[in-house]
C-alpha positions as CSV (number, residue, x, y, z in Angstrom):
1,X,0.2,0.0,0.2
2,X,2.7,2.0,0.9
3,X,4.5,1.5,-2.2
4,X,1.5,2.6,-4.2
5,X,1.1,5.8,-2.5
6,X,4.8,6.3,-2.9
7,X,4.6,5.6,-7.2
8,X,1.4,7.8,-7.1
9,X,3.0,10.8,-5.3
10,X,5.8,11.0,-7.7
11,X,5.2,11.1,-11.4
12,X,9.8,10.6,-12.3
13,X,9.4,7.4,-10.2
14,X,6.6,6.5,-12.3
15,X,8.0,7.2,-15.6
16,X,11.0,5.3,-14.4
17,X,8.9,1.9,-13.4
18,X,7.0,2.3,-16.9
19,X,10.1,3.0,-19.0
20,X,11.7,-0.3,-17.0
21,X,8.3,-2.5,-17.8
22,X,8.6,-1.4,-21.3
23,X,12.7,-2.3,-21.4
24,X,11.7,-5.8,-20.4
25,X,9.4,-6.2,-23.2
26,X,9.9,-6.9,-26.6
27,X,13.7,-7.8,-27.7
28,X,15.6,-11.2,-29.1
29,X,13.6,-13.3,-26.8
30,X,10.1,-12.5,-28.6
31,X,11.5,-13.2,-32.2
32,X,11.7,-16.6,-32.2
33,X,8.0,-17.3,-31.7
34,X,7.5,-15.0,-34.0
35,X,9.6,-16.8,-36.9
36,X,7.8,-20.1,-35.7
37,X,4.3,-18.5,-36.0
38,X,4.8,-17.9,-39.9
39,X,7.2,-20.8,-40.8
40,X,4.5,-23.2,-39.5
41,X,1.6,-21.2,-40.5
42,X,3.4,-21.3,-44.2
43,X,4.3,-25.0,-43.8
44,X,0.7,-25.9,-43.1
45,X,-0.6,-23.7,-45.7
46,X,1.6,-24.1,-48.7
47,X,1.1,-27.9,-48.6
48,X,-2.9,-27.5,-49.2
49,X,-2.5,-25.6,-52.4
50,X,-1.0,-27.9,-55.1
51,X,-3.3,-31.1,-54.6
52,X,-6.6,-29.0,-53.8
53,X,-7.5,-29.5,-57.4
54,X,-7.4,-33.3,-57.2
55,X,-9.7,-33.2,-54.2
56,X,-12.2,-30.6,-55.5
57,X,-12.2,-32.5,-59.0
58,X,-12.2,-36.2,-57.7
59,X,-13.6,-36.1,-54.1
60,X,-16.1,-33.2,-54.7
61,X,-16.7,-34.0,-58.5
62,X,-16.3,-30.3,-59.6
63,X,-15.3,-30.1,-63.1
64,X,-11.9,-28.9,-64.0
65,X,-12.6,-25.8,-65.2
66,X,-14.7,-24.6,-62.2
67,X,-12.5,-26.0,-60.1
68,X,-9.4,-24.5,-61.5
69,X,-11.5,-20.9,-61.0
70,X,-12.2,-21.8,-57.9
71,X,-8.3,-22.2,-56.9
72,X,-7.8,-19.0,-58.9
73,X,-10.1,-16.9,-57.0
74,X,-9.2,-18.5,-53.6
75,X,-5.3,-17.3,-54.5
76,X,-6.6,-14.4,-55.4
77,X,-8.0,-13.9,-51.9
78,X,-4.9,-15.0,-50.6
79,X,-2.7,-12.2,-52.2
80,X,-5.3,-9.4,-51.3
81,X,-5.7,-10.6,-47.9
82,X,-1.8,-8.9,-47.0
83,X,-2.8,-5.6,-47.9
84,X,-6.3,-5.1,-46.7
85,X,-4.3,-6.7,-43.4
86,X,-1.9,-4.5,-43.1
87,X,-4.4,-1.4,-43.2
88,X,-7.0,-2.8,-40.9
89,X,-3.6,-3.3,-38.6
90,X,-2.1,-0.6,-38.9
91,X,-5.2,1.6,-38.4
92,X,-7.6,-0.1,-36.3
93,X,-6.5,-3.6,-34.4
94,X,-3.1,-3.4,-34.2
95,X,-0.5,-6.1,-35.4
96,X,-0.5,-8.2,-32.2
97,X,-4.4,-8.9,-32.6
98,X,-3.9,-9.1,-36.1
99,X,-1.3,-11.8,-36.1
100,X,-3.3,-13.6,-33.1
101,X,-6.8,-13.7,-35.1
102,X,-5.4,-14.5,-37.8
103,X,-3.5,-17.6,-36.2
104,X,-6.8,-18.5,-34.9
105,X,-8.9,-17.9,-38.5
106,X,-6.1,-20.2,-40.0
107,X,-6.6,-23.2,-37.9
108,X,-10.4,-22.9,-37.8
109,X,-10.5,-23.2,-41.7
110,X,-7.8,-26.2,-41.5
111,X,-9.8,-27.7,-38.7
112,X,-13.0,-27.6,-40.8
113,X,-11.1,-28.7,-44.1
114,X,-10.1,-32.0,-42.0
115,X,-13.4,-32.3,-40.8
116,X,-14.6,-32.6,-44.5
117,X,-12.0,-35.6,-45.3
118,X,-13.2,-37.2,-41.7
119,X,-16.9,-36.9,-42.2
120,X,-18.0,-38.7,-45.0
121,X,-21.5,-36.6,-45.2
122,X,-19.5,-33.4,-45.7
123,X,-18.5,-34.9,-49.3
124,X,-20.7,-36.3,-51.7
125,X,-21.4,-40.2,-51.9
126,X,-18.3,-42.6,-53.3
127,X,-18.7,-43.1,-56.7
128,X,-19.2,-47.0,-58.4
129,X,-15.3,-46.9,-60.0
130,X,-17.2,-49.0,-62.4
131,X,-19.4,-46.2,-63.8
132,X,-19.6,-42.6,-63.2
133,X,-22.8,-41.8,-64.6
134,X,-24.8,-42.2,-61.2
135,X,-22.0,-39.9,-59.4
136,X,-23.8,-37.4,-57.2
137,X,-22.4,-33.7,-57.3
138,X,-21.5,-31.8,-54.5
139,X,-24.9,-30.3,-52.6
140,X,-25.1,-26.2,-52.0
141,X,-24.2,-26.8,-48.2
142,X,-21.4,-29.1,-49.2
143,X,-19.6,-26.2,-51.4
144,X,-20.7,-23.5,-49.0
145,X,-18.2,-25.6,-46.1
146,X,-15.4,-26.1,-48.6
147,X,-15.4,-22.4,-49.2
148,X,-15.6,-21.0,-45.7
149,X,-13.0,-23.1,-45.1
150,X,-10.7,-21.1,-48.2
151,X,-12.1,-17.8,-46.6
152,X,-11.0,-18.5,-43.5
153,X,-7.2,-19.7,-44.7
154,X,-6.7,-16.7,-47.0
155,X,-8.3,-13.8,-44.6
156,X,-6.0,-15.6,-41.2
157,X,-3.2,-15.7,-43.7
158,X,-3.6,-12.0,-44.5
159,X,-3.4,-11.5,-40.9
160,X,-0.3,-13.2,-40.1
161,X,1.6,-11.6,-42.6
162,X,2.4,-8.8,-40.1
163,X,5.2,-11.0,-38.6
164,X,7.4,-9.2,-40.2
165,X,6.3,-6.0,-39.1
166,X,5.6,-7.3,-36.0
167,X,9.2,-8.2,-35.3
168,X,10.4,-5.1,-36.2
169,X,8.4,-3.4,-33.6
170,X,10.0,-5.6,-30.8
171,X,13.0,-3.4,-30.9
172,X,12.4,-0.6,-28.8
173,X,15.8,1.7,-30.5
174,X,16.2,0.5,-34.3
175,X,19.1,3.0,-34.6
176,X,21.0,1.2,-32.1
177,X,24.1,-0.3,-34.0
178,X,23.0,-3.9,-31.8
179,X,19.3,-3.6,-32.4
180,X,20.2,-3.0,-35.9
181,X,22.3,-6.2,-36.5
182,X,19.5,-8.1,-34.3
183,X,16.9,-6.7,-36.9
184,X,19.1,-8.1,-40.1
185,X,19.5,-11.3,-37.9
186,X,15.7,-11.8,-37.7
187,X,14.8,-10.9,-41.2
188,X,17.6,-13.4,-42.6
189,X,15.9,-15.9,-40.3
190,X,12.7,-15.3,-41.2
191,X,13.3,-15.3,-44.7
192,X,15.3,-18.6,-44.4
193,X,12.5,-20.3,-42.1
194,X,9.7,-19.3,-44.8
195,X,12.2,-21.1,-47.7
196,X,12.5,-24.4,-45.5
197,X,8.9,-24.4,-44.9
198,X,7.9,-24.0,-48.4
199,X,10.1,-26.8,-49.5
200,X,9.0,-28.6,-47.1
201,X,5.7,-28.3,-47.3
202,X,5.5,-28.8,-50.9
203,X,7.4,-32.6,-50.2
204,X,6.3,-33.9,-46.9
205,X,2.8,-32.6,-47.2
206,X,2.1,-33.9,-50.5
207,X,3.6,-37.1,-50.2
208,X,1.4,-37.5,-47.3
209,X,-1.8,-36.8,-48.9
210,X,-0.5,-39.1,-52.0
211,X,0.0,-41.8,-49.9
212,X,-1.6,-41.6,-46.7
213,X,-4.7,-39.7,-47.8
214,X,-7.2,-37.0,-47.4
215,X,-7.6,-37.4,-43.5
216,X,-3.9,-37.5,-42.6
217,X,-3.0,-35.2,-45.0
218,X,-5.1,-32.5,-43.7
219,X,-5.1,-33.3,-40.2
220,X,-1.4,-32.7,-40.1
221,X,-1.5,-29.3,-41.4
222,X,-4.1,-28.4,-38.8
223,X,-2.0,-29.8,-36.2
224,X,1.1,-27.7,-37.5
225,X,-1.1,-24.8,-37.6
226,X,-2.3,-25.0,-33.9
227,X,1.0,-25.4,-32.7
228,X,1.5,-22.4,-34.6
229,X,-1.0,-20.3,-33.0
230,X,0.0,-21.7,-29.8
231,X,3.6,-20.7,-29.7
232,X,2.5,-17.1,-30.6
233,X,0.4,-16.4,-27.6
234,X,2.8,-18.2,-25.3
235,X,4.7,-15.3,-25.2
236,X,1.8,-12.7,-25.5
237,X,2.9,-10.9,-22.7
238,X,6.4,-10.2,-23.6
239,X,5.4,-8.8,-26.6
240,X,5.7,-5.1,-27.3
241,X,2.5,-4.2,-28.9
242,X,2.2,-0.7,-30.3
243,X,-1.1,1.2,-30.7
244,X,-2.7,1.4,-34.3
245,X,-2.0,4.8,-36.0
246,X,-3.3,6.4,-39.1
247,X,-2.6,4.6,-42.8
248,X,-1.2,5.7,-45.5
249,X,-4.1,4.6,-47.7
250,X,-6.6,6.9,-45.7
251,X,-3.6,9.8,-46.5
252,X,-4.4,9.0,-50.1
253,X,-8.3,9.4,-49.5
254,X,-7.3,12.9,-48.2
255,X,-5.4,13.8,-51.1
256,X,-7.8,13.1,-53.4
257,X,-10.8,14.4,-51.8
258,X,-9.3,17.6,-51.2
259,X,-8.0,18.3,-54.1
260,X,-11.6,17.6,-56.0
261,X,-12.4,20.2,-53.3
262,X,-10.0,22.7,-54.4
263,X,-10.3,22.0,-58.1
264,X,-11.5,25.6,-58.9
265,X,-8.6,27.1,-57.0
266,X,-5.8,28.5,-59.4
267,X,-2.4,27.3,-58.7
268,X,0.2,29.5,-57.3
269,X,3.4,30.8,-59.4
270,X,6.2,28.1,-59.1
271,X,8.4,30.7,-57.0
272,X,5.8,31.1,-54.5
273,X,6.9,30.5,-50.7
274,X,4.6,29.3,-48.0
275,X,1.6,28.8,-50.1
276,X,1.7,24.4,-49.5
277,X,1.1,23.0,-46.8
278,X,4.5,21.0,-45.7
279,X,5.9,19.0,-42.9
280,X,7.7,20.0,-40.0
281,X,10.3,17.5,-40.9
282,X,10.3,17.7,-44.6
283,X,12.7,19.0,-46.8
284,X,10.2,19.3,-49.8
285,X,8.8,23.4,-50.4
286,X,6.9,22.9,-53.6
287,X,4.9,20.0,-55.8
288,X,6.3,18.7,-58.6
289,X,4.5,20.1,-61.7
290,X,3.7,16.4,-63.0
291,X,0.2,15.8,-62.2
292,X,-0.3,19.3,-61.3
293,X,-4.0,19.3,-60.6
294,X,-3.1,17.0,-57.3
295,X,-1.3,20.0,-56.0
296,X,-4.6,21.9,-55.1
297,X,-5.0,19.4,-51.8
298,X,-1.6,21.4,-50.3
299,X,-2.6,25.0,-51.2
300,X,-2.8,26.7,-47.8
301,X,-6.0,29.1,-48.5
302,X,-5.9,31.1,-45.1
303,X,-3.1,30.4,-43.0
304,X,-4.9,31.4,-39.8
305,X,-7.9,28.7,-40.5
306,X,-5.9,26.2,-42.1
307,X,-2.8,26.0,-40.1
308,X,-2.7,24.6,-36.0
309,X,-0.6,26.0,-33.8
310,X,1.5,23.0,-33.8
311,X,2.0,23.2,-37.8
312,X,-0.3,20.5,-38.6
313,X,-3.3,20.9,-40.9
314,X,-6.4,22.1,-38.5
315,X,-8.8,19.8,-40.3
316,X,-7.1,17.1,-42.5
317,X,-10.0,16.2,-45.2
318,X,-9.3,20.2,-46.0
319,X,-5.8,20.7,-46.2
320,X,-2.7,18.1,-47.2
321,X,1.0,17.9,-46.8
322,X,3.2,18.4,-50.1
323,X,4.5,14.9,-48.9
324,X,1.0,13.2,-49.1
325,X,0.5,14.3,-52.7
326,X,3.9,13.2,-53.7
327,X,3.1,10.0,-52.1
328,X,0.1,9.4,-54.3
329,X,2.1,10.7,-57.5
330,X,5.0,8.3,-57.1
331,X,1.6,5.5,-56.7
332,X,0.2,6.0,-59.9
333,X,3.4,6.8,-62.1
334,X,3.8,3.5,-61.1
335,X,0.9,1.9,-61.9
336,X,1.4,1.2,-65.6
337,X,5.0,-0.8,-65.2
338,X,3.2,-2.7,-62.1
339,X,0.6,-3.9,-64.4
340,X,2.7,-5.4,-66.8
341,X,3.3,-7.7,-63.8
342,X,-0.3,-9.0,-64.0
343,X,0.4,-11.4,-67.0
344,X,3.2,-12.6,-65.6
345,X,1.4,-14.1,-62.7
346,X,-0.9,-15.3,-65.2
347,X,2.1,-17.4,-66.5
348,X,3.0,-18.5,-63.3
349,X,-0.7,-19.4,-62.0
350,X,-1.0,-22.3,-64.0
351,X,-0.1,-25.0,-61.4
352,X,-3.0,-26.8,-61.4
353,X,-2.9,-28.1,-65.3
354,X,0.7,-29.0,-64.7
355,X,-0.5,-31.2,-62.3
356,X,-2.7,-32.7,-64.1
357,X,-0.3,-32.9,-66.7
358,X,1.8,-34.3,-64.3
359,X,-0.2,-37.0,-63.2
360,X,-0.5,-38.7,-67.1
361,X,3.2,-39.0,-66.7
362,X,5.8,-41.7,-65.5
363,X,7.4,-40.1,-62.6
364,X,8.9,-42.9,-60.9
365,X,13.0,-41.7,-60.0
366,X,13.6,-45.3,-58.9
367,X,11.5,-48.3,-59.5
368,X,10.3,-47.8,-55.8
369,X,9.9,-44.3,-55.8
370,X,7.9,-41.6,-57.6
371,X,8.0,-37.9,-57.2
372,X,4.0,-36.6,-56.0
373,X,2.2,-34.4,-59.0
374,X,2.1,-31.8,-56.4
375,X,6.1,-31.8,-55.8
376,X,7.0,-30.4,-59.0
377,X,6.7,-26.8,-57.6
378,X,9.9,-27.6,-55.3
379,X,11.8,-27.5,-58.7
380,X,10.5,-23.9,-59.3
381,X,11.6,-23.1,-55.7
382,X,15.2,-24.6,-56.4
383,X,15.4,-22.6,-59.5
384,X,14.8,-19.1,-58.2
385,X,17.1,-19.5,-55.3
386,X,19.8,-20.5,-57.6
387,X,19.0,-18.2,-59.9
388,X,19.5,-15.6,-57.4
389,X,22.4,-16.9,-56.2
390,X,24.3,-17.4,-59.3
391,X,23.1,-13.7,-60.7
392,X,24.5,-12.3,-57.3
393,X,27.5,-14.1,-56.3
394,X,28.9,-15.2,-59.7
395,X,27.7,-13.3,-63.2
396,X,27.4,-9.7,-61.4
397,X,31.5,-10.1,-60.0
398,X,32.6,-11.9,-62.8
399,X,31.0,-9.3,-65.4
400,X,32.3,-6.4,-63.2
401,X,36.2,-8.1,-63.7
402,X,35.9,-8.5,-67.3
403,X,34.3,-4.9,-67.8
404,X,37.0,-3.6,-64.8
405,X,34.3,-1.5,-63.3
406,X,30.9,-1.9,-61.0
407,X,28.4,-3.7,-63.3
408,X,24.8,-4.0,-62.4
409,X,21.5,-4.6,-64.2
410,X,19.0,-2.2,-63.4
411,X,15.7,-3.1,-61.8
412,X,14.0,-2.3,-64.8
413,X,15.9,-4.5,-66.9
414,X,15.1,-7.5,-64.8
415,X,11.4,-7.0,-64.7
416,X,12.0,-7.6,-68.7
417,X,14.4,-10.1,-68.4
418,X,11.8,-11.7,-66.2
419,X,8.9,-11.5,-68.7
420,X,10.8,-12.5,-70.9
421,X,11.7,-15.9,-69.3
422,X,7.7,-16.3,-68.7
423,X,7.1,-16.1,-72.5
424,X,9.9,-18.9,-72.7
425,X,8.3,-20.9,-70.1
426,X,4.8,-20.8,-72.2
427,X,6.6,-21.7,-75.1
428,X,8.2,-24.9,-73.8
429,X,4.9,-25.7,-71.7
430,X,2.9,-25.7,-75.0
431,X,5.1,-27.7,-76.7
432,X,5.7,-30.4,-74.2
433,X,1.9,-30.7,-74.1
434,X,1.8,-31.1,-77.9
435,X,4.0,-33.9,-77.4
436,X,2.1,-35.5,-74.6
437,X,-1.0,-35.9,-76.1
438,X,0.2,-37.0,-79.3
439,X,1.3,-39.9,-77.1
440,X,-1.7,-40.1,-75.2
441,X,-3.5,-40.8,-78.6
442,X,-0.8,-43.0,-80.0
443,X,-1.2,-45.1,-77.1
444,X,-4.9,-45.6,-76.9
445,X,-5.7,-43.2,-73.7
446,X,-7.4,-40.6,-75.6
447,X,-10.8,-41.5,-73.4
448,X,-8.7,-42.6,-70.5
449,X,-7.1,-39.2,-68.5
450,X,-6.0,-41.3,-65.7
451,X,-3.8,-43.8,-67.5
452,X,0.1,-43.1,-66.9
453,X,1.6,-42.8,-70.5
454,X,5.2,-43.8,-71.2
455,X,6.4,-40.0,-71.2
456,X,8.8,-39.2,-68.1
457,X,7.3,-36.7,-66.1
458,X,10.6,-35.0,-66.2
459,X,10.1,-33.1,-69.5
460,X,8.3,-30.3,-66.9
461,X,11.3,-29.8,-65.4
462,X,12.3,-27.3,-68.3
463,X,8.9,-25.3,-67.5
464,X,9.5,-25.4,-63.9
465,X,13.2,-24.0,-64.1
466,X,12.0,-21.3,-66.8
467,X,9.3,-20.1,-64.3
468,X,11.4,-20.1,-61.7
469,X,13.8,-18.1,-63.2
470,X,11.3,-15.5,-64.5
471,X,10.1,-15.3,-60.7
472,X,13.7,-14.7,-59.6
473,X,14.4,-12.1,-62.0
474,X,10.6,-10.5,-62.3
475,X,9.7,-10.2,-58.2
476,X,13.3,-9.4,-57.3
477,X,13.2,-6.7,-60.4
478,X,9.7,-5.4,-58.7
479,X,10.7,-5.5,-55.4
480,X,14.0,-3.8,-56.0
481,X,12.1,-0.7,-58.4
482,X,9.3,-0.2,-55.9
483,X,11.7,0.3,-53.1
484,X,14.2,2.4,-55.0
485,X,11.3,4.8,-56.3
486,X,9.4,5.4,-53.1
487,X,10.2,6.9,-50.1
488,X,11.2,5.1,-46.7
489,X,7.8,6.3,-45.4
490,X,5.9,4.1,-48.6
491,X,8.1,0.7,-47.6
492,X,5.1,-1.3,-46.6
493,X,3.0,0.1,-49.6
494,X,6.2,-1.3,-51.9
495,X,6.1,-4.1,-49.9
496,X,2.4,-5.2,-50.6
497,X,2.5,-4.6,-54.7
498,X,4.3,-7.3,-55.7
499,X,1.3,-9.4,-54.2
500,X,-1.5,-7.0,-55.5
501,X,-0.3,-7.9,-58.7
502,X,-0.5,-11.8,-58.1
503,X,-3.6,-11.2,-57.3
504,X,-4.9,-9.1,-60.0
505,X,-3.0,-12.2,-62.3
506,X,-5.4,-14.6,-60.6
507,X,-8.5,-12.9,-61.3
508,X,-7.3,-12.6,-64.6
509,X,-6.3,-16.1,-65.2
510,X,-10.3,-16.9,-63.7
511,X,-11.5,-14.5,-66.0
512,X,-9.4,-16.3,-69.2
513,X,-10.4,-20.0,-68.3
514,X,-14.2,-19.1,-68.2
515,X,-13.9,-17.4,-71.6
516,X,-11.7,-19.6,-73.4
517,X,-13.8,-22.6,-72.1
518,X,-16.9,-20.9,-73.3
519,X,-15.8,-19.9,-76.7
520,X,-14.4,-23.3,-77.1
521,X,-17.1,-26.0,-76.2
522,X,-19.6,-23.8,-78.6
523,X,-21.6,-26.1,-80.8
524,X,-20.9,-29.3,-78.8
525,X,-17.1,-29.2,-79.3
526,X,-14.7,-29.9,-76.7
527,X,-13.3,-27.4,-74.7
528,X,-9.5,-26.9,-75.1
529,X,-9.3,-26.8,-71.0
530,X,-11.2,-30.2,-70.9
531,X,-12.1,-32.3,-67.9
532,X,-10.3,-34.8,-70.0
533,X,-6.5,-33.9,-70.9
534,X,-6.3,-35.9,-73.0
535,X,-9.6,-34.3,-75.3
536,X,-8.5,-30.9,-74.5
537,X,-6.1,-28.8,-76.2
538,X,-4.0,-27.5,-73.5
539,X,-1.8,-26.8,-75.7
540,X,-3.4,-24.3,-77.9
541,X,-4.4,-23.0,-74.7
542,X,-0.6,-22.4,-73.6
543,X,-0.1,-20.7,-77.1
544,X,-2.6,-18.2,-76.5
545,X,-1.2,-17.4,-72.9
546,X,2.2,-16.6,-75.1
547,X,0.7,-14.6,-77.5
548,X,-0.8,-12.8,-74.6
549,X,2.8,-12.4,-72.7
550,X,4.1,-11.3,-75.9
551,X,2.0,-8.3,-76.1
552,X,2.5,-7.9,-72.2
553,X,6.2,-7.3,-73.1
554,X,5.8,-5.0,-75.9
555,X,3.2,-2.9,-73.6
556,X,6.1,-3.6,-70.6
557,X,8.7,-1.6,-72.8
558,X,6.6,1.0,-73.9
559,X,6.1,2.0,-70.3
560,X,9.0,1.6,-69.2
561,X,10.3,4.0,-72.0
562,X,7.5,6.9,-71.2
563,X,8.5,6.5,-67.2
564,X,12.0,7.6,-68.3
565,X,15.1,6.7,-66.3
566,X,14.7,5.5,-62.4
567,X,16.8,7.6,-59.9
568,X,19.1,4.9,-59.6
569,X,19.6,4.4,-63.5
570,X,19.9,8.4,-63.8
571,X,22.3,8.6,-61.0
572,X,24.6,5.6,-62.6
573,X,24.3,7.6,-66.3
574,X,25.8,10.5,-64.4
575,X,28.7,9.0,-62.9
576,X,29.5,7.1,-66.1
577,X,29.4,10.6,-68.0
578,X,31.8,11.7,-65.4
579,X,34.1,8.8,-65.1
580,X,34.2,8.9,-69.2
581,X,34.6,12.6,-69.1
582,X,37.4,12.6,-66.7
583,X,39.0,9.6,-68.5
584,X,39.4,12.0,-71.7
585,X,40.7,14.6,-69.8
586,X,43.2,12.8,-68.8
587,X,44.4,11.2,-72.1
588,X,44.3,14.7,-73.6
589,X,46.8,16.1,-70.5
590,X,49.2,12.7,-71.3
591,X,48.8,13.9,-75.4
592,X,49.7,17.2,-74.5
């Protein structure tokens, strides 16, 4: 009692106690639990995706086209959710609650999915193996249950995606050199654990599904997700839980609203001083000339009414800062180049069809072991790691040594190289499918899509390698480009742009499949994307995507040219010109 009275009577003592409690929270001790939560969640969720097309078509008896569209929409929701979760976490919930709730929802989704495999009434009754004429399709309630699983897993995954930012929150003084090293270590282990989890999921989980059935194949991910949730909450009292703050997305909305409100105002002369509202710590004194109509959002109409005593805007929806305006301009300027990534995502999201092809091919490595059809995605991951490593550790140092100066390939060029490899991937996929289908017809399996052909599934590895190379150049190039073009305050937006592109790519892929199926099946013809992979013309479907991708690379080249040199490219070109000029002066002096 006396201690409480003393604490209340001495504000300085209270503050010291508060600081001491704050110092005891967070730090390195919490980071393994955050990493474990994300890695185990990734291990549980990634293993559900590759074989899901089989669960939908064989157990729920959904047509291949419809099942593929469901998969595309699920992936789109999964890729959209991190951006939505980041906005909700930053503005309303806070990251701890977002990750905790996301973990619980993911576990519930996986638990219900496991129950669909355990409870016969949750699925259509089994068919007669000799005849499929009397097979019953899934009822509306059964479809609703499996859809609810997808929704819970997607929403939960979005919440868990806040883990990286939440881990950074655990360091109270990020400028401290010791904390910087801890943060670098955390990020390295975070990325490494993700990669290991994905590879393990694409092999072990899929192997369990193929050889031990759906009951164990869905039960293991649910158990892993439960462990992930448990580990996260195990040290909940030790976490630093920062309060929500205003989101940058609301800032973008403010710029649009205020610029519309001020649409009738005239822009001040270029040399005007003090006519635009700026942050106290900002170096910007006036907005740029591009997209000038947005500049009206930061015009000060009446300094006494518009500006508060602390220098901020009296009403945020009546006046914005120059920084807010320039941040929105940066987003708008980047959209054309960003949109070119959508078609690359369409190309890389065709895994369901490649799995159907793999099932019809000989996947044996030895007489006793065969690669599960859903595990071929591991070769894509390996190609990404090897390509990124060779580029960074072998190609660039070797090129620099040969040229006698530092050699780099700009982010925009790497994006273009990634798009080019995605085209090659589709060309190879079309050629391999042409050969596979021809062999199926020759061996008399045109009406038997489940028959295994006398053709090795290793023919699919070139597609996996090219897909991985495309990902390595395009994804890394995009991320670097966005980070280099945005201010540090927009790092969260830069991080989410790639997943947003993937989400739109999944939606476009679903639309393309619907249109192709509708047009090619008219007049009673067999659809290009038929349930029977041997009767369908998946080779023509891949050639169609190839043509679209060729148009996309032409569109990208135009967008890249109109964008002009990035800040990094402009600096590099300037340095190169200065070096050449200095070299000429040096030679002229030697000659004289």
